[in-house]
ROSE-4610 file (N, C-alpha, C; in Angstrom, 1 decimal, always signed):
// ROSE-4610
residu = [M/M/M/K/K/K/L/L/L/S/S/S/L/L/L/F/F/F/W/W/W/V/V/V/I/I/I/A/A/A/A/A/A/A/A/A/L/L/L/T/T/T/M/M/M/G/G/G/S/S/S/A/A/A/A/A/A/A/A/A/Q/Q/Q/A/A/A/A/A/A/D/D/D/K/K/K/S/S/S/A/A/A/G/G/G/E/E/E/T/T/T/L/L/L/Y/Y/Y/A/A/A/D/D/D/S/S/S/C/C/C/A/A/A/Q/Q/Q/C/C/C/H/H/H/G/G/G/P/P/P/S/S/S/G/G/G/K/K/K/G/G/G/M/M/M/A/A/A/S/S/S/F/F/F/P/P/P/S/S/S/L/L/L/T/T/T/G/G/G/R/R/R/D/D/D/V/V/V/D/D/D/Y/Y/Y/I/I/I/T/T/T/S/S/S/R/R/R/L/L/L/E/E/E/T/T/T/Y/Y/Y/R/R/R/A/A/A/G/G/G/E/E/E/K/K/K/V/V/V/G/G/G/S/S/S/N/N/N/S/S/S/S/S/S/L/L/L/M/M/M/I/I/I/P/P/P/N/N/N/A/A/A/T/T/T/D/D/D/L/L/L/S/S/S/D/D/D/D/D/D/D/D/D/I/I/I/A/A/A/N/N/N/L/L/L/A/A/A/A/A/A/Y/Y/Y/I/I/I/A/A/A/D/D/D/I/I/I/A/A/A/D/D/D]
num = [1/1/1/2/2/2/3/3/3/4/4/4/5/5/5/6/6/6/7/7/7/8/8/8/9/9/9/10/10/10/11/11/11/12/12/12/13/13/13/14/14/14/15/15/15/16/16/16/17/17/17/18/18/18/19/19/19/20/20/20/21/21/21/22/22/22/23/23/23/24/24/24/25/25/25/26/26/26/27/27/27/28/28/28/29/29/29/30/30/30/31/31/31/32/32/32/33/33/33/34/34/34/35/35/35/36/36/36/37/37/37/38/38/38/39/39/39/40/40/40/41/41/41/42/42/42/43/43/43/44/44/44/45/45/45/46/46/46/47/47/47/48/48/48/49/49/49/50/50/50/51/51/51/52/52/52/53/53/53/54/54/54/55/55/55/56/56/56/57/57/57/58/58/58/59/59/59/60/60/60/61/61/61/62/62/62/63/63/63/64/64/64/65/65/65/66/66/66/67/67/67/68/68/68/69/69/69/70/70/70/71/71/71/72/72/72/73/73/73/74/74/74/75/75/75/76/76/76/77/77/77/78/78/78/79/79/79/80/80/80/81/81/81/82/82/82/83/83/83/84/84/84/85/85/85/86/86/86/87/87/87/88/88/88/89/89/89/90/90/90/91/91/91/92/92/92/93/93/93/94/94/94/95/95/95/96/96/96/97/97/97/98/98/98/99/99/99/100/100/100/101/101/101/102/102/102/103/103/103/104/104/104/105/105/105]
x = [+53.6/+52.7/+51.6/+52.1/+51.1/+50.0/+50.5/+49.6/+48.6/+49.0/+48.1/+47.1/+47.5/+46.6/+45.4/+45.9/+44.9/+43.9/+44.3/+43.4/+42.5/+43.0/+42.0/+41.0/+41.4/+40.5/+39.5/+40.0/+39.2/+38.1/+38.5/+37.5/+36.6/+36.9/+35.9/+35.0/+35.4/+34.4/+33.6/+34.0/+33.2/+32.2/+32.4/+31.5/+30.5/+30.8/+29.9/+28.9/+29.4/+28.5/+27.7/+28.1/+27.2/+26.1/+26.5/+25.5/+24.4/+24.8/+23.9/+23.0/+23.4/+22.8/+21.8/+22.2/+21.4/+20.1/+20.0/+19.0/+17.7/+16.6/+15.3/+14.6/+14.5/+14.0/+12.5/+11.9/+10.4/+10.1/+10.9/+10.7/+10.8/+11.9/+12.1/+11.0/+10.5/+9.2/+8.1/+7.8/+6.7/+6.9/+8.2/+8.5/+8.4/+9.0/+8.8/+7.5/+6.6/+5.1/+4.6/+4.9/+4.2/+4.9/+6.1/+6.8/+7.3/+7.6/+8.4/+7.7/+6.8/+6.1/+5.2/+4.8/+3.8/+4.5/+5.8/+6.6/+7.5/+8.1/+9.0/+8.4/+7.0/+6.4/+6.6/+5.6/+5.7/+7.0/+7.5/+8.6/+9.9/+9.9/+11.0/+11.4/+10.5/+10.9/+10.6/+10.2/+9.9/+8.6/+8.2/+6.9/+7.0/+6.7/+6.8/+8.1/+8.3/+9.8/+10.5/+9.8/+10.6/+11.4/+12.7/+13.6/+13.3/+13.9/+13.8/+15.0/+14.6/+15.6/+16.3/+16.0/+16.5/+17.9/+18.7/+20.1/+20.9/+20.3/+21.1/+21.4/+22.7/+23.0/+22.8/+23.0/+22.8/+23.5/+24.8/+25.7/+25.1/+24.9/+24.4/+23.1/+22.2/+20.9/+21.0/+21.9/+22.2/+23.0/+23.9/+24.6/+23.6/+22.7/+21.8/+20.6/+20.1/+19.3/+20.0/+21.2/+21.9/+22.2/+22.5/+22.7/+21.5/+20.3/+19.0/+18.7/+18.9/+18.7/+19.4/+20.5/+21.4/+21.0/+20.1/+19.5/+20.3/+21.2/+21.8/+21.2/+21.2/+20.7/+21.6/+21.1/+22.0/+21.3/+20.3/+19.5/+18.3/+17.5/+16.5/+15.2/+15.2/+14.2/+14.5/+15.5/+16.2/+15.1/+14.5/+13.5/+12.4/+12.1/+11.0/+11.5/+12.8/+13.4/+13.8/+14.4/+14.8/+13.8/+12.7/+11.6/+11.1/+11.2/+10.9/+12.0/+13.3/+14.4/+14.8/+14.3/+14.7/+14.6/+13.4/+13.2/+13.7/+14.3/+14.8/+15.9/+15.8/+16.9/+17.8/+19.1/+20.1/+19.3/+18.7/+18.0/+17.0/+16.2/+15.3/+16.0/+17.2/+17.9/+18.6/+19.1/+19.5/+18.4/+17.3/+16.2/+15.7/+15.6/+15.0/+16.1/+17.4/+18.4/+18.4/+18.3/+18.2/+17.0/+15.9/+14.7/+14.8/+15.1/+15.2/+16.2/+17.4/+18.4/+17.9/+17.0/+16.5/+15.3/+14.6/+13.4/+13.9/+15.1/+15.5/+16.5/+16.8/+17.7/+16.9]
y = [-8.3/-7.5/-6.9/-6.4/-5.8/-6.9/-8.1/-9.1/-9.5/-9.6/-9.9/-8.9/-7.5/-6.4/-6.5/-6.9/-7.1/-8.0/-9.2/-10.2/-9.8/-9.2/-8.6/-7.8/-6.9/-5.9/-6.7/-7.5/-8.4/-9.0/-9.7/-10.3/-9.6/-8.4/-7.4/-6.9/-6.7/-6.2/-7.5/-8.6/-9.7/-9.8/-9.7/-9.9/-8.9/-7.6/-6.6/-6.8/-7.4/-7.6/-8.8/-9.6/-10.9/-10.4/-9.4/-8.8/-8.2/-7.3/-6.6/-7.7/-8.7/-9.7/-10.5/-10.6/-11.3/-10.5/-9.3/-8.4/-8.9/-8.7/-9.1/-8.0/-7.7/-6.7/-6.7/-7.9/-8.1/-7.4/-7.8/-7.2/-5.8/-5.3/-3.9/-3.2/-3.8/-3.1/-3.0/-4.0/-3.9/-2.8/-2.8/-1.7/-0.4/-0.3/+1.1/+1.6/+0.7/+0.9/+1.4/+0.7/+1.1/+2.3/+2.6/+3.5/+4.8/+4.6/+5.6/+6.4/+5.5/+5.9/+7.2/+7.4/+8.4/+9.8/+9.9/+11.2/+11.1/+9.9/+9.9/+9.4/+9.1/+8.6/+7.2/+6.5/+5.2/+4.7/+5.7/+5.3/+5.9/+6.7/+7.2/+8.5/+9.2/+10.4/+11.6/+11.4/+12.6/+13.2/+13.9/+14.7/+16.0/+17.1/+18.5/+18.6/+18.7/+19.0/+17.8/+16.6/+15.3/+15.0/+14.7/+14.4/+13.1/+13.2/+12.0/+11.2/+9.9/+8.9/+8.4/+8.8/+8.3/+8.5/+7.6/+7.8/+7.5/+7.0/+6.7/+5.2/+4.9/+3.6/+3.0/+1.7/+1.0/+1.6/+1.9/+2.4/+3.7/+4.7/+5.8/+5.7/+4.9/+4.8/+4.1/+3.2/+2.6/+3.4/+4.2/+5.1/+6.2/+6.7/+7.7/+7.0/+5.9/+5.3/+5.0/+4.5/+4.2/+5.5/+6.7/+8.0/+8.3/+8.3/+8.8/+7.8/+6.5/+5.6/+6.1/+6.4/+6.7/+8.3/+8.8/+10.0/+11.2/+11.2/+12.2/+12.9/+14.3/+15.2/+15.3/+15.2/+15.3/+16.0/+16.8/+17.5/+18.1/+18.8/+19.6/+18.6/+17.5/+16.6/+15.5/+15.8/+14.9/+14.7/+15.7/+15.6/+14.7/+14.5/+13.5/+12.2/+12.1/+10.8/+10.0/+10.7/+10.1/+9.1/+9.6/+8.8/+7.5/+7.8/+6.7/+5.6/+6.0/+5.1/+4.5/+4.9/+4.4/+3.0/+2.5/+1.0/+0.1/+0.6/-0.2/-1.2/-2.4/-3.3/-3.2/-3.9/-3.9/-4.6/-5.7/-6.3/-5.4/-4.7/-3.6/-2.6/-2.1/-1.2/-1.8/-3.0/-3.7/-3.9/-4.4/-4.7/-3.3/-2.4/-0.9/-0.5/-0.5/+0.0/-0.7/-2.0/-2.9/-2.5/-2.3/-2.1/-0.6/+0.3/+1.7/+2.0/+1.2/+1.4/+0.8/-0.3/-0.9/-0.1/+0.5/+1.3/+2.6/+3.0/+4.5/+4.5/+3.2/+3.2/+3.8]
z = [-15.5/-14.8/-15.6/-16.8/-17.7/-18.1/-18.4/-18.9/-17.7/-16.6/-15.4/-15.3/-15.2/-15.2/-16.4/-17.5/-18.7/-18.4/-17.9/-17.5/-16.3/-15.3/-14.3/-14.8/-15.6/-16.4/-17.3/-18.1/-18.9/-18.2/-17.1/-16.3/-15.7/-15.2/-14.6/-15.5/-16.8/-17.9/-18.2/-18.3/-18.6/-17.5/-16.3/-15.2/-15.3/-15.5/-15.7/-16.8/-17.9/-19.0/-18.8/-18.0/-17.6/-16.7/-15.8/-14.9/-15.6/-16.7/-17.4/-18.2/-18.8/-19.5/-18.6/-17.3/-16.3/-15.9/-16.1/-15.6/-16.3/-15.6/-16.0/-16.6/-18.0/-18.7/-18.5/-18.4/-18.1/-16.8/-15.8/-14.3/-14.4/-15.2/-15.3/-15.9/-16.9/-17.6/-16.8/-15.9/-14.9/-14.0/-13.4/-12.5/-13.1/-14.3/-15.0/-15.2/-15.6/-15.8/-14.5/-13.4/-12.0/-11.5/-11.8/-10.9/-11.7/-13.0/-13.8/-14.9/-15.5/-16.9/-16.5/-15.3/-15.1/-15.4/-15.1/-15.3/-16.5/-16.7/-17.9/-19.2/-19.1/-20.3/-20.6/-21.3/-21.5/-22.4/-23.2/-24.0/-23.5/-22.4/-21.8/-22.3/-23.1/-23.6/-22.8/-21.6/-20.6/-20.9/-19.9/-20.0/-19.1/-19.6/-18.9/-18.4/-17.1/-16.5/-16.3/-16.5/-16.2/-17.5/-17.2/-18.3/-19.2/-20.3/-21.2/-20.8/-21.0/-20.6/-21.9/-22.9/-24.2/-24.4/-25.0/-25.0/-23.9/-22.8/-21.6/-21.6/-21.2/-21.1/-19.7/-19.6/-18.4/-17.2/-17.5/-16.4/-15.8/-16.8/-16.3/-15.6/-16.0/-15.2/-13.9/-13.9/-12.6/-11.6/-12.1/-11.3/-10.7/-11.6/-11.1/-10.0/-10.2/-9.4/-8.0/-8.0/-6.8/-6.1/-6.8/-6.1/-5.4/-6.1/-5.5/-4.3/-4.5/-3.3/-2.1/-2.4/-1.3/-0.6/-1.3/-0.7/-1.3/-2.2/-2.6/-3.8/-3.8/-4.8/-6.0/-7.2/-8.4/-9.6/-9.2/-10.2/-9.7/-10.5/-10.0/-9.5/-10.2/-9.6/-8.5/-8.0/-6.9/-5.9/-5.4/-4.4/-4.7/-6.0/-6.4/-6.7/-7.1/-7.3/-6.1/-5.1/-3.8/-3.2/-3.0/-2.3/-3.2/-4.5/-5.5/-5.5/-5.4/-5.3/-4.1/-3.0/-1.6/-1.5/-1.9/-1.6/-2.7/-3.8/-4.9/-4.4/-4.7/-4.5/-5.7/-5.5/-6.4/-7.7/-7.5/-8.7/-9.4/-8.5/-9.1/-10.0/-9.5/-10.3/-11.6/-11.5/-12.6/-13.6/-13.2/-14.1/-14.8/-13.9/-14.5/-15.6/-15.1/-16.1/-17.4/-17.4/-18.5/-19.4/-18.8/-19.7/-20.2/-19.3/-19.8/-21.0/-20.9/-21.7/-23.2/-23.0/-24.2/-24.9/-24.1/-24.7/-25.3/-24.7/-25.0/-26.1/-26.7/-27.9/-29.1]
């Protein structure tokens, strides 16, 4: 039983990694430039009251964007983020997360 559980977990982690690798960072870069850079800055370091995205990993960024897309508030800038995330597709979110995690390293 423990061995079976190990393989299920290993397979799930592998699929998650493959999904992250399949993200199109170039498409994420374009979307970021068009929709995010005005507030978060071209390098993701934030501007004024808009937070820095540096040090954030793909899972964190994905989770936040999905939360905003669902209309849930999770911070002081939620009212600004929700309308921006509403129309994002799953692919858009994956692409943005991959790009942001890459530039924010």
